C-alpha positions as CSV (number, residue, x, y, z in Angstrom):
1,M,67.2,119.1,111.4
2,D,64.5,121.8,111.1
3,I,64.1,124.2,114.0
4,I,60.5,124.4,115.2
5,L,60.0,127.5,117.3
6,N,58.8,126.8,120.9
7,Q,58.8,123.0,120.4
8,I,60.7,121.1,123.1
9,A,63.2,118.5,121.9
10,V,65.1,115.6,123.6
11,W,68.8,115.4,122.8
12,S,72.0,113.9,124.2
13,P,73.3,115.5,127.4
14,C,75.1,118.7,127.0
15,L,78.3,119.9,128.7
16,V,76.7,122.5,131.0
17,S,75.3,121.5,134.3
18,S,72.5,124.1,134.6
19,L,70.2,126.0,132.3
20,N,72.1,127.4,129.4
21,V,70.8,130.2,127.2
22,R,72.4,131.3,123.9
23,E,71.1,134.2,121.8
24,M,70.9,133.4,118.1
25,P,71.2,136.4,115.7
26,K,68.4,137.7,113.5
27,G,68.0,135.8,110.3
28,E,67.7,132.3,111.7
29,R,65.5,130.0,109.6
30,F,62.7,128.2,111.5
31,L,59.2,126.6,111.3
32,M,56.2,127.5,113.5
33,P,54.6,124.4,115.1
34,G,52.1,122.7,112.7
35,T,53.3,124.5,109.6
36,V,55.5,123.6,106.7
37,I,56.4,127.2,105.7
38,Y,59.9,128.4,106.7
39,R,60.3,131.8,108.2
40,I,63.3,134.0,108.9
41,S,63.6,135.6,112.3
42,E,63.4,139.3,112.4
43,T,64.4,139.4,116.1
44,P,66.9,137.3,118.1
45,I,65.9,133.7,118.9
46,Y,67.0,132.1,122.2
47,R,68.2,128.6,122.6
48,Y,67.6,127.1,126.0
49,I,69.1,123.7,127.0
50,K,69.2,121.8,130.3
51,N,70.3,118.4,131.4
52,Y,68.1,115.8,133.1
53,T,68.3,112.2,134.3
54,I,65.6,109.5,134.3
55,K,66.5,106.2,136.0
56,K,70.3,106.8,135.3
57,V,69.7,107.8,131.7
58,K,71.2,111.3,131.0
59,F,69.7,113.5,128.4
60,S,68.9,117.2,127.7
61,L,65.8,119.1,126.7
62,F,66.1,122.2,124.5
63,V,63.9,124.7,122.9
64,R,64.3,127.7,120.7
65,T,62.0,130.6,121.2
66,A,61.7,134.3,120.4
67,Y,61.0,135.1,124.1
68,R,63.5,135.7,126.8
69,D,62.1,134.5,130.1
70,D,64.7,132.2,131.7
71,K,62.6,131.3,134.7
72,L,59.4,130.5,132.8
73,V,61.2,128.4,130.1
74,E,63.2,126.5,132.8
75,Q,60.0,125.7,134.7
76,Q,58.4,124.4,131.5
77,L,61.4,122.3,130.6
78,D,61.4,120.8,134.1
79,E,57.7,120.0,133.8
80,T,58.3,118.4,130.4
81,A,61.1,116.2,131.9
82,K,58.7,114.9,134.5
83,K,56.3,113.7,131.8
84,L,58.9,111.7,129.9
85,T,59.6,108.0,130.4
86,K,63.0,106.3,130.4
87,E,61.9,104.3,127.3
88,Y,60.9,107.5,125.4
89,V,64.2,109.2,126.2
90,L,66.3,106.2,125.2
91,N,64.4,105.9,121.9
92,A,64.8,109.7,121.3
93,I,68.5,109.8,121.9
94,S,69.4,106.5,120.2
95,A,70.4,108.2,117.0
96,G,73.0,110.2,118.8
97,G,75.2,112.9,117.3
98,M,73.5,116.0,116.0
99,N,70.0,114.4,115.9
100,F,67.3,115.3,118.3
101,T,63.7,114.3,118.7
102,Y,60.8,116.7,119.2
103,T,58.4,115.9,122.0
104,P,54.7,116.7,121.8
105,Y,55.3,119.5,124.3
106,S,56.1,123.2,123.7
107,V,56.8,126.2,125.8
108,D,53.8,128.4,126.4
109,M,54.8,132.0,126.9
110,G,51.3,132.9,127.9
111,A,51.6,130.8,131.0
112,K,52.9,133.7,133.1
């Protein structure tokens, strides 16, 4: 699936229990929200992922962004998780495997 920078996605639960951050090297291919033009990163991109539960349904939220601000990204993932319903999450993760579903929410690095 295409990576849309800063767009938060719902995915199956991951193996880590807290916020996990992984740095991706320069040269990653991505889309900016609302565009169809691919870009190649000139700086590292960070993948953030965290598990959540809604009414006994386990899932994760993840986002890829060019900014490294663990506290702010985690706060925005937590806020997004509160906006989602059980039905939305079940529908989003029903494909399973490597498929994920983008939410209408994104991280806002100007929210500092």
